[in-house]
Biopython code that builds the backbone (N, CA, C, O; Angstrom):
import numpy as np
from Bio.PDB.StructureBuilder import StructureBuilder

atoms = [
    (1, "MET", "N", (-13.574, -12.804, -14.463)),
    (1, "MET", "CA", (-12.238, -12.319, -14.671)),
    (1, "MET", "C", (-11.327, -13.283, -15.512)),
    (1, "MET", "O", (-11.327, -14.499, -15.319)),
    (2, "ILE", "N", (-10.650, -12.739, -16.338)),
    (2, "ILE", "CA", (-9.773, -13.573, -17.300)),
    (2, "ILE", "C", (-8.351, -13.087, -17.063)),
    (2, "ILE", "O", (-7.950, -12.075, -17.638)),
    (3, "PHE", "N", (-7.622, -13.741, -16.280)),
    (3, "PHE", "CA", (-6.212, -13.355, -16.012)),
    (3, "PHE", "C", (-5.355, -13.401, -17.224)),
    (3, "PHE", "O", (-5.177, -14.488, -17.773)),
    (4, "LYS", "N", (-4.813, -12.331, -17.687)),
    (4, "LYS", "CA", (-3.932, -12.220, -18.899)),
    (4, "LYS", "C", (-2.544, -12.174, -18.620)),
    (4, "LYS", "O", (-1.755, -12.537, -19.493)),
    (5, "GLY", "N", (-2.136, -11.771, -17.505)),
    (5, "GLY", "CA", (-0.709, -11.731, -17.096)),
    (5, "GLY", "C", (-0.442, -10.486, -16.265)),
    (5, "GLY", "O", (-1.332, -9.825, -15.730)),
    (6, "THR", "N", (1.019, -10.190, -16.196)),
    (6, "THR", "CA", (1.394, -9.133, -15.414)),
    (6, "THR", "C", (1.598, -8.009, -16.362)),
    (6, "THR", "O", (1.741, -8.219, -17.567)),
    (7, "LEU", "N", (1.616, -6.734, -15.805)),
    (7, "LEU", "CA", (1.684, -5.488, -16.520)),
    (7, "LEU", "C", (2.679, -4.662, -15.791)),
    (7, "LEU", "O", (2.528, -4.402, -14.597)),
    (8, "GLY", "N", (3.804, -4.198, -16.558)),
    (8, "GLY", "CA", (4.834, -3.243, -15.957)),
    (8, "GLY", "C", (6.206, -3.728, -16.528)),
    (8, "GLY", "O", (6.322, -4.668, -17.315)),
    (9, "THR", "N", (7.198, -2.995, -16.052)),
    (9, "THR", "CA", (8.541, -3.403, -16.352)),
    (9, "THR", "C", (8.808, -4.923, -16.156)),
    (9, "THR", "O", (8.546, -5.494, -15.097)),
    (10, "ASN", "N", (9.303, -5.497, -17.155)),
    (10, "ASN", "CA", (9.611, -7.064, -17.084)),
    (10, "ASN", "C", (8.393, -7.758, -16.855)),
    (10, "ASN", "O", (8.542, -8.920, -16.477)),
    (11, "GLY", "N", (7.279, -7.371, -16.978)),
    (11, "GLY", "CA", (5.984, -8.064, -17.009)),
    (11, "GLY", "C", (5.689, -8.831, -18.288)),
    (11, "GLY", "O", (6.441, -8.764, -19.261)),
    (12, "ASP", "N", (4.588, -9.558, -18.267)),
    (12, "ASP", "CA", (4.144, -10.285, -19.455)),
    (12, "ASP", "C", (3.822, -9.171, -20.512)),
    (12, "ASP", "O", (4.028, -9.349, -21.712)),
    (13, "PHE", "N", (3.323, -8.057, -20.014)),
    (13, "PHE", "CA", (3.034, -6.850, -20.959)),
    (13, "PHE", "C", (3.601, -5.589, -20.370)),
    (13, "PHE", "O", (3.783, -5.468, -19.158)),
    (14, "THR", "N", (3.866, -4.687, -21.215)),
    (14, "THR", "CA", (4.439, -3.414, -20.656)),
    (14, "THR", "C", (3.454, -2.201, -20.913)),
    (14, "THR", "O", (3.653, -1.085, -20.432)),
    (15, "SER", "N", (2.461, -2.494, -21.649)),
    (15, "SER", "CA", (1.397, -1.546, -21.873)),
    (15, "SER", "C", (-0.045, -2.289, -22.077)),
    (15, "SER", "O", (-0.179, -3.462, -22.427)),
    (16, "VAL", "N", (-1.034, -1.420, -21.803)),
    (16, "VAL", "CA", (-2.386, -1.890, -21.879)),
    (16, "VAL", "C", (-2.780, -2.147, -23.333)),
    (16, "VAL", "O", (-2.383, -1.317, -24.150)),
    (17, "PRO", "N", (-3.527, -3.212, -23.785)),
    (17, "PRO", "CA", (-3.899, -3.291, -25.146)),
    (17, "PRO", "C", (-4.822, -2.176, -25.568)),
    (17, "PRO", "O", (-5.568, -1.629, -24.755)),
    (18, "THR", "N", (-4.771, -1.852, -26.805)),
    (18, "THR", "CA", (-5.568, -0.689, -27.248)),
    (18, "THR", "C", (-6.783, -1.249, -28.047)),
    (18, "THR", "O", (-7.643, -0.443, -28.401)),
    (19, "ASN", "N", (-6.913, -2.516, -28.345)),
    (19, "ASN", "CA", (-7.906, -3.146, -29.180)),
    (19, "ASN", "C", (-8.112, -4.625, -28.821)),
    (19, "ASN", "O", (-7.280, -5.275, -28.189)),
    (20, "SER", "N", (-9.265, -5.105, -29.265)),
    (20, "SER", "CA", (-9.560, -6.499, -29.110)),
    (20, "SER", "C", (-9.594, -7.112, -27.775)),
    (20, "SER", "O", (-9.672, -8.336, -27.667)),
    (21, "TYR", "N", (-9.538, -6.319, -26.728)),
    (21, "TYR", "CA", (-9.743, -6.813, -25.307)),
    (21, "TYR", "C", (-11.149, -7.033, -24.935)),
    (21, "TYR", "O", (-12.029, -6.356, -25.466)),
    (22, "GLN", "N", (-11.407, -7.885, -24.104)),
    (22, "GLN", "CA", (-12.880, -8.304, -23.742)),
    (22, "GLN", "C", (-13.083, -7.915, -22.261)),
    (22, "GLN", "O", (-12.150, -7.812, -21.464)),
    (23, "ILE", "N", (-14.356, -7.713, -21.970)),
    (23, "ILE", "CA", (-14.726, -7.609, -20.555)),
    (23, "ILE", "C", (-14.180, -8.637, -19.699)),
    (23, "ILE", "O", (-14.328, -9.816, -20.022)),
    (24, "GLY", "N", (-13.539, -8.306, -18.594)),
    (24, "GLY", "CA", (-12.832, -9.276, -17.707)),
    (24, "GLY", "C", (-11.439, -9.456, -17.885)),
    (24, "GLY", "O", (-10.788, -10.032, -17.013)),
    (25, "TYR", "N", (-10.889, -9.010, -18.963)),
    (25, "TYR", "CA", (-9.393, -9.170, -19.052)),
    (25, "TYR", "C", (-8.705, -8.403, -17.928)),
    (25, "TYR", "O", (-8.858, -7.190, -17.787)),
    (26, "THR", "N", (-7.961, -9.136, -17.151)),
    (26, "THR", "CA", (-7.369, -8.651, -15.963)),
    (26, "THR", "C", (-5.802, -8.905, -15.955)),
    (26, "THR", "O", (-5.248, -9.944, -16.316)),
    (27, "TYR", "N", (-5.187, -7.730, -15.462)),
    (27, "TYR", "CA", (-3.680, -7.669, -15.461)),
    (27, "TYR", "C", (-3.246, -7.309, -14.071)),
    (27, "TYR", "O", (-3.753, -6.329, -13.524)),
    (28, "LYS", "N", (-2.368, -8.016, -13.484)),
    (28, "LYS", "CA", (-1.809, -7.693, -12.289)),
    (28, "LYS", "C", (-0.571, -6.678, -12.409)),
    (28, "LYS", "O", (0.433, -6.935, -13.073)),
    (29, "ILE", "N", (-0.756, -5.551, -11.721)),
    (29, "ILE", "CA", (0.322, -4.522, -11.864)),
    (29, "ILE", "C", (1.588, -4.905, -11.072)),
    (29, "ILE", "O", (1.499, -5.086, -9.858)),
    (30, "ILE", "N", (2.830, -5.042, -11.753)),
    (30, "ILE", "CA", (4.011, -5.326, -11.083)),
    (30, "ILE", "C", (4.979, -4.070, -11.005)),
    (30, "ILE", "O", (6.032, -4.085, -10.367)),
    (31, "THR", "N", (4.539, -3.052, -11.676)),
    (31, "THR", "CA", (5.236, -1.807, -11.665)),
    (31, "THR", "C", (4.434, -0.613, -11.513)),
    (31, "THR", "O", (3.756, -0.327, -12.499)),
    (32, "ALA", "N", (4.349, 0.188, -10.457)),
    (32, "ALA", "CA", (3.478, 1.193, -10.313)),
    (32, "ALA", "C", (3.587, 2.192, -11.442)),
    (32, "ALA", "O", (4.675, 2.321, -12.004)),
    (33, "GLY", "N", (2.514, 2.928, -11.827)),
    (33, "GLY", "CA", (2.537, 3.882, -12.878)),
    (33, "GLY", "C", (1.123, 4.130, -13.353)),
    (33, "GLY", "O", (0.150, 3.746, -12.705)),
    (34, "GLN", "N", (1.028, 4.813, -14.554)),
    (34, "GLN", "CA", (-0.328, 5.070, -15.181)),
    (34, "GLN", "C", (-0.507, 4.051, -16.241)),
    (34, "GLN", "O", (0.336, 3.854, -17.117)),
    (35, "TYR", "N", (-1.640, 3.400, -16.138)),
    (35, "TYR", "CA", (-2.029, 2.331, -17.134)),
    (35, "TYR", "C", (-3.529, 2.684, -17.552)),
    (35, "TYR", "O", (-4.415, 2.786, -16.704)),
    (36, "ALA", "N", (-3.733, 2.848, -18.805)),
    (36, "ALA", "CA", (-5.149, 3.074, -19.206)),
    (36, "ALA", "C", (-5.685, 4.277, -18.599)),
    (36, "ALA", "O", (-6.891, 4.342, -18.360)),
    (37, "GLY", "N", (-4.810, 5.349, -18.294)),
    (37, "GLY", "CA", (-5.206, 6.581, -17.624)),
    (37, "GLY", "C", (-5.499, 6.399, -16.105)),
    (37, "GLY", "O", (-5.991, 7.327, -15.463)),
    (38, "LYS", "N", (-5.251, 5.418, -15.636)),
    (38, "LYS", "CA", (-5.434, 5.160, -14.196)),
    (38, "LYS", "C", (-4.135, 5.047, -13.456)),
    (38, "LYS", "O", (-3.186, 4.467, -13.984)),
    (39, "THR", "N", (-4.044, 5.590, -12.220)),
    (39, "THR", "CA", (-2.915, 5.400, -11.331)),
    (39, "THR", "C", (-2.917, 4.108, -10.691)),
    (39, "THR", "O", (-3.865, 3.753, -9.991)),
    (40, "CYS", "N", (-1.858, 3.354, -10.904)),
    (40, "CYS", "CA", (-1.830, 1.964, -10.312)),
    (40, "CYS", "C", (-0.694, 1.740, -9.493)),
    (40, "CYS", "O", (0.376, 2.286, -9.765)),
    (41, "GLU", "N", (-0.824, 0.990, -8.519)),
    (41, "GLU", "CA", (0.316, 0.731, -7.641)),
    (41, "GLU", "C", (0.554, -0.697, -7.813)),
    (41, "GLU", "O", (-0.308, -1.409, -8.329)),
    (42, "GLU", "N", (1.828, -1.221, -7.357)),
    (42, "GLU", "CA", (2.152, -2.623, -7.352)),
    (42, "GLU", "C", (1.154, -3.439, -6.667)),
    (42, "GLU", "O", (0.736, -3.033, -5.582)),
    (43, "GLY", "N", (0.719, -4.527, -7.149)),
    (43, "GLY", "CA", (-0.230, -5.350, -6.644)),
    (43, "GLY", "C", (-1.707, -5.147, -7.024)),
    (43, "GLY", "O", (-2.540, -6.041, -6.876)),
    (44, "ASP", "N", (-1.982, -3.978, -7.504)),
    (44, "ASP", "CA", (-3.430, -3.635, -8.052)),
    (44, "ASP", "C", (-3.619, -4.617, -9.290)),
    (44, "ASP", "O", (-2.734, -5.238, -9.878)),
    (45, "LEU", "N", (-4.919, -4.609, -9.530)),
    (45, "LEU", "CA", (-5.449, -5.344, -10.741)),
    (45, "LEU", "C", (-6.153, -4.341, -11.625)),
    (45, "LEU", "O", (-7.067, -3.631, -11.205)),
    (46, "LEU", "N", (-5.697, -4.308, -12.862)),
    (46, "LEU", "CA", (-6.367, -3.536, -14.000)),
    (46, "LEU", "C", (-7.449, -4.466, -14.642)),
    (46, "LEU", "O", (-7.118, -5.576, -15.057)),
    (47, "ILE", "N", (-8.612, -4.068, -14.720)),
    (47, "ILE", "CA", (-9.663, -4.967, -15.329)),
    (47, "ILE", "C", (-10.477, -4.281, -16.307)),
    (47, "ILE", "O", (-10.965, -3.178, -16.063)),
    (48, "ALA", "N", (-10.660, -4.941, -17.503)),
    (48, "ALA", "CA", (-11.487, -4.286, -18.648)),
    (48, "ALA", "C", (-12.983, -4.451, -18.279)),
    (48, "ALA", "O", (-13.439, -5.547, -17.954)),
    (49, "ILE", "N", (-13.657, -3.432, -18.333)),
    (49, "ILE", "CA", (-15.151, -3.351, -17.916)),
    (49, "ILE", "C", (-15.942, -3.239, -19.080)),
    (49, "ILE", "O", (-17.160, -3.316, -18.923)),
    (50, "ASN", "N", (-15.449, -3.058, -20.324)),
    (50, "ASN", "CA", (-16.036, -2.868, -21.590)),
    (50, "ASN", "C", (-15.208, -3.691, -22.668)),
    (50, "ASN", "O", (-13.986, -3.750, -22.527)),
    (51, "ASP", "N", (-15.755, -4.262, -23.624)),
    (51, "ASP", "CA", (-15.045, -4.865, -24.791)),
    (51, "ASP", "C", (-14.436, -3.654, -25.504)),
    (51, "ASP", "O", (-14.984, -2.556, -25.594)),
    (52, "GLY", "N", (-13.233, -3.987, -26.003)),
    (52, "GLY", "CA", (-12.375, -3.043, -26.770)),
    (52, "GLY", "C", (-12.794, -3.080, -28.197)),
    (52, "GLY", "O", (-13.353, -4.074, -28.660)),
    (53, "PRO", "N", (-12.527, -1.971, -28.935)),
    (53, "PRO", "CA", (-12.889, -1.877, -30.339)),
    (53, "PRO", "C", (-11.815, -2.979, -31.055)),
    (53, "PRO", "O", (-10.743, -3.326, -30.559)),
    (54, "PRO", "N", (-12.308, -3.385, -32.194)),
    (54, "PRO", "CA", (-11.521, -4.421, -33.038)),
    (54, "PRO", "C", (-10.329, -3.846, -33.504)),
    (54, "PRO", "O", (-9.391, -4.615, -33.715)),
    (55, "THR", "N", (-10.167, -2.542, -33.725)),
    (55, "THR", "CA", (-9.052, -2.029, -34.304)),
    (55, "THR", "C", (-8.769, -0.729, -33.451)),
    (55, "THR", "O", (-9.681, -0.272, -32.762)),
    (56, "GLY", "N", (-7.593, -0.153, -33.477)),
    (56, "GLY", "CA", (-7.394, 1.194, -32.856)),
    (56, "GLY", "C", (-6.039, 1.223, -32.261)),
    (56, "GLY", "O", (-5.425, 0.176, -32.057)),
    (57, "THR", "N", (-5.564, 2.363, -31.981)),
    (57, "THR", "CA", (-4.156, 2.569, -31.355)),
    (57, "THR", "C", (-4.288, 3.401, -30.146)),
    (57, "THR", "O", (-3.271, 3.626, -29.491)),
    (58, "SER", "N", (-5.428, 3.885, -29.772)),
    (58, "SER", "CA", (-5.604, 4.760, -28.575)),
    (58, "SER", "C", (-6.207, 4.068, -27.432)),
    (58, "SER", "O", (-7.191, 3.362, -27.650)),
    (59, "ILE", "N", (-5.735, 4.181, -26.221)),
    (59, "ILE", "CA", (-6.344, 3.510, -25.082)),
    (59, "ILE", "C", (-7.730, 4.252, -24.710)),
    (59, "ILE", "O", (-7.860, 5.474, -24.776)),
    (60, "ILE", "N", (-8.596, 3.494, -24.370)),
    (60, "ILE", "CA", (-9.993, 3.941, -23.994)),
    (60, "ILE", "C", (-9.996, 3.821, -22.476)),
    (60, "ILE", "O", (-10.291, 2.760, -21.925)),
    (61, "ALA", "N", (-9.654, 4.953, -21.789)),
    (61, "ALA", "CA", (-9.507, 4.884, -20.223)),
    (61, "ALA", "C", (-10.948, 4.261, -19.720)),
    (61, "ALA", "O", (-10.950, 3.318, -18.929)),
    (62, "ALA", "N", (-12.056, 4.779, -20.168)),
    (62, "ALA", "CA", (-13.322, 4.439, -19.636)),
    (62, "ALA", "C", (-13.546, 2.886, -19.623)),
    (62, "ALA", "O", (-14.354, 2.371, -18.850)),
    (63, "ASP", "N", (-12.848, 2.214, -20.450)),
    (63, "ASP", "CA", (-12.961, 0.685, -20.523)),
    (63, "ASP", "C", (-12.310, -0.014, -19.533)),
    (63, "ASP", "O", (-12.391, -1.242, -19.533)),
    (64, "TRP", "N", (-11.578, 0.656, -18.556)),
    (64, "TRP", "CA", (-10.757, 0.020, -17.522)),
    (64, "TRP", "C", (-11.053, 0.476, -16.073)),
    (64, "TRP", "O", (-11.376, 1.640, -15.832)),
    (65, "THR", "N", (-10.945, -0.386, -15.203)),
    (65, "THR", "CA", (-11.021, 0.016, -13.746)),
    (65, "THR", "C", (-9.971, -0.549, -12.902)),
    (65, "THR", "O", (-9.521, -1.633, -13.274)),
    (66, "VAL", "N", (-9.518, -0.053, -11.894)),
    (66, "VAL", "CA", (-8.503, -0.573, -10.933)),
    (66, "VAL", "C", (-9.170, -1.092, -9.641)),
    (66, "VAL", "O", (-9.998, -0.466, -8.978)),
    (67, "ALA", "N", (-8.642, -2.455, -9.351)),
    (67, "ALA", "CA", (-9.015, -2.998, -8.083)),
    (67, "ALA", "C", (-7.690, -2.855, -7.134)),
    (67, "ALA", "O", (-6.623, -3.385, -7.443)),
    (68, "GLN", "N", (-7.847, -2.190, -6.114)),
    (68, "GLN", "CA", (-6.680, -1.960, -5.274)),
    (68, "GLN", "C", (-6.232, -3.334, -4.624)),
    (68, "GLN", "O", (-7.049, -4.122, -4.148)),
    (69, "GLY", "N", (-5.024, -3.530, -4.643)),
    (69, "GLY", "CA", (-4.498, -4.849, -4.154)),
    (69, "GLY", "C", (-3.641, -4.744, -2.884)),
    (69, "GLY", "O", (-3.115, -5.731, -2.371)),
    (70, "ASN", "N", (-3.530, -3.511, -2.411)),
    (70, "ASN", "CA", (-2.583, -3.309, -1.331)),
    (70, "ASN", "C", (-3.130, -2.438, -0.282)),
    (70, "ASN", "O", (-2.532, -1.415, 0.051)),
    (71, "LEU", "N", (-4.281, -2.811, 0.272)),
    (71, "LEU", "CA", (-4.987, -2.039, 1.283)),
    (71, "LEU", "C", (-4.887, -2.522, 2.658)),
    (71, "LEU", "O", (-5.765, -2.212, 3.463)),
    (72, "ASP", "N", (-3.834, -3.300, 3.022)),
    (72, "ASP", "CA", (-3.681, -3.714, 4.376)),
    (72, "ASP", "C", (-3.516, -2.614, 5.310)),
    (72, "ASP", "O", (-2.773, -1.672, 5.035)),
    (73, "GLY", "N", (-4.131, -2.675, 6.344)),
    (73, "GLY", "CA", (-4.017, -1.591, 7.325)),
    (73, "GLY", "C", (-4.675, -0.209, 7.005)),
    (73, "GLY", "O", (-4.301, 0.803, 7.597)),
    (74, "VAL", "N", (-5.577, -0.183, 6.141)),
    (74, "VAL", "CA", (-6.211, 1.011, 5.719)),
    (74, "VAL", "C", (-7.060, 1.577, 6.897)),
    (74, "VAL", "O", (-7.802, 0.857, 7.565)),
    (75, "VAL", "N", (-6.907, 2.882, 7.105)),
    (75, "VAL", "CA", (-7.609, 3.415, 8.143)),
    (75, "VAL", "C", (-8.702, 4.359, 7.527)),
    (75, "VAL", "O", (-8.408, 5.176, 6.655)),
    (76, "ILE", "N", (-10.006, 4.209, 8.027)),
    (76, "ILE", "CA", (-11.125, 4.852, 7.458)),
    (76, "ILE", "C", (-11.560, 5.997, 8.511)),
    (76, "ILE", "O", (-11.883, 5.733, 9.669)),
    (77, "GLY", "N", (-11.532, 7.179, 8.020)),
    (77, "GLY", "CA", (-11.839, 8.352, 8.843)),
    (77, "GLY", "C", (-13.168, 8.990, 8.411)),
    (77, "GLY", "O", (-13.870, 8.505, 7.524)),
    (78, "PRO", "N", (-13.466, 10.096, 9.085)),
    (78, "PRO", "CA", (-14.665, 10.796, 8.851)),
    (78, "PRO", "C", (-14.641, 11.286, 7.339)),
    (78, "PRO", "O", (-13.597, 11.317, 6.687)),
    (79, "SER", "N", (-15.979, 11.696, 6.798)),
    (79, "SER", "CA", (-15.943, 12.156, 5.404)),
    (79, "SER", "C", (-15.312, 13.464, 5.189)),
    (79, "SER", "O", (-15.061, 13.794, 4.030)),
    (80, "ASN", "N", (-15.017, 14.273, 6.192)),
    (80, "ASN", "CA", (-14.433, 15.489, 6.094)),
    (80, "ASN", "C", (-13.737, 15.830, 7.449)),
    (80, "ASN", "O", (-14.200, 15.435, 8.519)),
    (81, "SER", "N", (-12.659, 16.546, 7.360)),
    (81, "SER", "CA", (-12.040, 17.051, 8.686)),
    (81, "SER", "C", (-11.447, 18.466, 8.467)),
    (81, "SER", "O", (-11.453, 19.005, 7.360)),
    (82, "ALA", "N", (-10.946, 19.024, 9.556)),
    (82, "ALA", "CA", (-10.225, 20.308, 9.485)),
    (82, "ALA", "C", (-8.778, 20.030, 9.311)),
    (82, "ALA", "O", (-8.260, 19.161, 10.013)),
    (83, "SER", "N", (-8.121, 20.648, 8.494)),
    (83, "SER", "CA", (-6.651, 20.633, 8.314)),
    (83, "SER", "C", (-5.998, 20.941, 9.630)),
    (83, "SER", "O", (-6.302, 21.932, 10.295)),
    (84, "GLY", "N", (-5.047, 20.019, 10.003)),
    (84, "GLY", "CA", (-4.247, 20.234, 11.196)),
    (84, "GLY", "C", (-4.881, 19.585, 12.467)),
    (84, "GLY", "O", (-4.297, 19.634, 13.549)),
    (85, "SER", "N", (-6.127, 18.956, 12.304)),
    (85, "SER", "CA", (-6.750, 18.329, 13.359)),
    (85, "SER", "C", (-6.076, 17.006, 13.880)),
    (85, "SER", "O", (-5.278, 16.390, 13.174)),
    (86, "PHE", "N", (-6.393, 16.634, 15.021)),
    (86, "PHE", "CA", (-5.898, 15.393, 15.478)),
    (86, "PHE", "C", (-6.799, 14.230, 15.193)),
    (86, "PHE", "O", (-8.000, 14.443, 15.027)),
    (87, "ALA", "N", (-6.307, 13.007, 15.122)),
    (87, "ALA", "CA", (-7.111, 11.893, 15.020)),
    (87, "ALA", "C", (-6.852, 10.834, 16.078)),
    (87, "ALA", "O", (-5.709, 10.585, 16.463)),
    (88, "ILE", "N", (-7.940, 10.210, 16.546)),
    (88, "ILE", "CA", (-7.859, 9.022, 17.518)),
    (88, "ILE", "C", (-8.612, 7.933, 16.887)),
    (88, "ILE", "O", (-9.524, 8.135, 16.086)),
    (89, "PHE", "N", (-8.169, 6.648, 17.306)),
    (89, "PHE", "CA", (-8.860, 5.430, 16.947)),
    (89, "PHE", "C", (-10.333, 5.541, 17.414)),
    (89, "PHE", "O", (-10.622, 6.208, 18.407)),
    (90, "SER", "N", (-11.236, 4.895, 16.702)),
    (90, "SER", "CA", (-12.588, 4.845, 17.057)),
    (90, "SER", "C", (-12.943, 3.367, 16.824)),
    (90, "SER", "O", (-12.805, 2.809, 15.735)),
    (91, "GLY", "N", (-13.402, 2.792, 17.912)),
    (91, "GLY", "CA", (-13.643, 1.285, 17.778)),
    (91, "GLY", "C", (-12.405, 0.479, 18.160)),
    (91, "GLY", "O", (-11.412, 1.024, 18.642)),
    (92, "THR", "N", (-12.483, -0.745, 17.948)),
    (92, "THR", "CA", (-11.501, -1.616, 18.317)),
    (92, "THR", "C", (-10.710, -2.348, 17.171)),
    (92, "THR", "O", (-9.784, -3.125, 17.402)),
    (93, "THR", "N", (-11.115, -2.059, 16.049)),
    (93, "THR", "CA", (-10.503, -2.743, 14.864)),
    (93, "THR", "C", (-9.055, -2.177, 14.599)),
    (93, "THR", "O", (-8.202, -2.871, 14.047)),
    (94, "GLY", "N", (-8.835, -0.981, 14.985)),
    (94, "GLY", "CA", (-7.512, -0.298, 14.643)),
    (94, "GLY", "C", (-7.562, 0.315, 13.314)),
    (94, "GLY", "O", (-6.546, 0.789, 12.806)),
    (95, "LYS", "N", (-8.746, 0.327, 12.707)),
    (95, "LYS", "CA", (-8.869, 0.818, 11.355)),
    (95, "LYS", "C", (-9.884, 2.097, 11.266)),
    (95, "LYS", "O", (-9.957, 2.714, 10.203)),
    (96, "GLY", "N", (-10.531, 2.418, 12.201)),
    (96, "GLY", "CA", (-11.467, 3.499, 12.192)),
    (96, "GLY", "C", (-10.861, 4.766, 13.070)),
    (96, "GLY", "O", (-10.331, 4.578, 14.165)),
    (97, "ILE", "N", (-10.981, 5.923, 12.541)),
    (97, "ILE", "CA", (-10.440, 7.081, 13.271)),
    (97, "ILE", "C", (-11.625, 8.096, 13.355)),
    (97, "ILE", "O", (-12.600, 8.029, 12.607)),
    (98, "THR", "N", (-11.461, 9.050, 14.335)),
    (98, "THR", "CA", (-12.457, 10.158, 14.438)),
    (98, "THR", "C", (-11.497, 11.312, 14.565)),
    (98, "THR", "O", (-10.297, 11.129, 14.771)),
    (99, "GLN", "N", (-12.067, 12.556, 14.433)),
    (99, "GLN", "CA", (-11.360, 13.831, 14.643)),
    (99, "GLN", "C", (-11.535, 14.401, 16.035)),
    (99, "GLN", "O", (-12.663, 14.476, 16.523)),
    (100, "ILE", "N", (-10.424, 14.817, 16.713)),
    (100, "ILE", "CA", (-10.520, 15.604, 17.818)),
    (100, "ILE", "C", (-9.685, 16.695, 17.871)),
    (100, "ILE", "O", (-8.584, 16.629, 17.322)),
    (101, "GLY", "N", (-10.068, 17.774, 18.495)),
    (101, "GLY", "CA", (-9.181, 18.927, 18.639)),
    (101, "GLY", "C", (-9.097, 19.591, 17.192)),
    (101, "GLY", "O", (-9.667, 19.073, 16.232)),
    (102, "SER", "N", (-8.394, 20.704, 17.094)),
    (102, "SER", "CA", (-8.248, 21.438, 15.777)),
    (102, "SER", "C", (-6.904, 22.070, 15.829)),
    (102, "SER", "O", (-6.128, 21.995, 16.781)),
    (103, "LYS", "N", (-6.699, 22.718, 14.678)),
    (103, "LYS", "CA", (-5.354, 23.399, 14.492)),
    (103, "LYS", "C", (-5.303, 24.410, 15.602)),
    (103, "LYS", "O", (-6.309, 25.056, 15.898)),
    (104, "GLY", "N", (-4.139, 24.566, 16.233)),
    (104, "GLY", "CA", (-3.920, 25.496, 17.202)),
    (104, "GLY", "C", (-4.340, 25.055, 18.680)),
    (104, "GLY", "O", (-4.184, 25.779, 19.663)),
    (105, "THR", "N", (-4.851, 23.867, 18.704)),
    (105, "THR", "CA", (-5.225, 23.325, 20.079)),
    (105, "THR", "C", (-4.015, 23.020, 20.794)),
    (105, "THR", "O", (-3.096, 22.375, 20.289)),
    (106, "THR", "N", (-4.005, 23.510, 22.047)),
    (106, "THR", "CA", (-2.716, 23.290, 22.895)),
    (106, "THR", "C", (-2.908, 22.059, 23.879)),
    (106, "THR", "O", (-1.952, 21.637, 24.530)),
    (107, "SER", "N", (-4.079, 21.539, 23.961)),
    (107, "SER", "CA", (-4.354, 20.527, 24.830)),
    (107, "SER", "C", (-5.485, 19.500, 24.214)),
    (107, "SER", "O", (-6.417, 19.957, 23.553)),
    (108, "LEU", "N", (-5.373, 18.271, 24.434)),
    (108, "LEU", "CA", (-6.294, 17.388, 23.793)),
    (108, "LEU", "C", (-7.169, 16.685, 25.001)),
    (108, "LEU", "O", (-6.661, 16.611, 26.120)),
    (109, "PRO", "N", (-8.274, 16.255, 24.797)),
    (109, "PRO", "CA", (-9.037, 15.588, 25.855)),
    (109, "PRO", "C", (-8.407, 14.223, 26.042)),
    (109, "PRO", "O", (-7.856, 13.638, 25.109)),
    (110, "ILE", "N", (-8.500, 13.722, 27.281)),
    (110, "ILE", "CA", (-7.910, 12.371, 27.541)),
    (110, "ILE", "C", (-9.054, 11.470, 27.677)),
    (110, "ILE", "O", (-9.913, 11.707, 28.526)),
    (111, "TYR", "N", (-9.135, 10.378, 26.848)),
    (111, "TYR", "CA", (-10.114, 9.399, 26.978)),
    (111, "TYR", "C", (-9.717, 8.275, 27.844)),
    (111, "TYR", "O", (-8.556, 7.865, 27.833)),
    (112, "ILE", "N", (-10.708, 7.713, 28.660)),
    (112, "ILE", "CA", (-10.409, 6.664, 29.694)),
    (112, "ILE", "C", (-11.104, 5.494, 29.159)),
    (112, "ILE", "O", (-12.286, 5.614, 28.837)),
    (113, "ASP", "N", (-10.452, 4.289, 29.020)),
    (113, "ASP", "CA", (-11.181, 3.222, 28.740)),
    (113, "ASP", "C", (-11.919, 2.601, 29.817)),
    (113, "ASP", "O", (-11.920, 3.096, 30.944)),
    (114, "SER", "N", (-12.625, 1.407, 29.495)),
    (114, "SER", "CA", (-13.511, 0.851, 30.577)),
    (114, "SER", "C", (-12.684, 0.316, 31.678)),
    (114, "SER", "O", (-13.274, -0.054, 32.693)),
    (115, "ASN", "N", (-11.376, 0.224, 31.616)),
    (115, "ASN", "CA", (-10.470, -0.347, 32.749)),
    (115, "ASN", "C", (-9.815, 0.918, 33.478)),
    (115, "ASN", "O", (-8.946, 0.746, 34.332)),
    (116, "GLY", "N", (-10.225, 2.100, 33.142)),
    (116, "GLY", "CA", (-9.711, 3.420, 33.794)),
    (116, "GLY", "C", (-8.386, 3.717, 33.311)),
    (116, "GLY", "O", (-7.676, 4.476, 33.971)),
    (117, "ARG", "N", (-7.970, 3.208, 32.235)),
    (117, "ARG", "CA", (-6.703, 3.566, 31.576)),
    (117, "ARG", "C", (-6.819, 4.787, 30.568)),
    (117, "ARG", "O", (-7.795, 4.886, 29.824)),
    (118, "PRO", "N", (-5.907, 5.604, 30.572)),
    (118, "PRO", "CA", (-6.030, 6.630, 29.504)),
    (118, "PRO", "C", (-5.623, 6.087, 28.120)),
    (118, "PRO", "O", (-5.670, 6.818, 27.131)),
]
sb = StructureBuilder()
sb.init_structure("model")
sb.init_model(0)
sb.init_chain("A")
sb.init_seg("    ")
for serial, (resi, resn, name, xyz) in enumerate(atoms, 1):
    if name == "N":
        sb.init_residue(resn, " ", resi, " ")
    sb.init_atom(name, np.array(xyz, "f"), 0.0, 1.0, " ", f" {name:<3s}", serial, name[0])
structure = sb.get_structure()
C-alpha cells in the first residue's frame, strides 16, 4: 500500500484520481461519501486494486476497493433471519448473536447461565 493522503472535504484530495494511479495507492477517508462509486465512511481506506489508465477523465469504479476502518463493536449474526425477530448474544465475545422468537411472539425463552442466572 502506498499512502497518498486524505480524501474528502479539507483533505489532501477532494476527489479520486481518474488516471495514472497505481495498484496500492491508498487514501484515508476523512469525509463520508461516494468515492470511485463506493460508499465510504470516515476512517475507511480507499485502495487502488488496478493500475489506472495513463489518460482519462472518468473514474473506473472496478479499480478501487474499500477497507472498512470503523468496525469496532461489530456484531455478527446468522446469514438470514425473520423480520421482527429477537436476537440474543451467542458466545462470550459480545459480538455474536443468534435469532430467537419471531414477529408476534409474546414471550421469549429464558436462558440460564452456568451459575443459574437468567
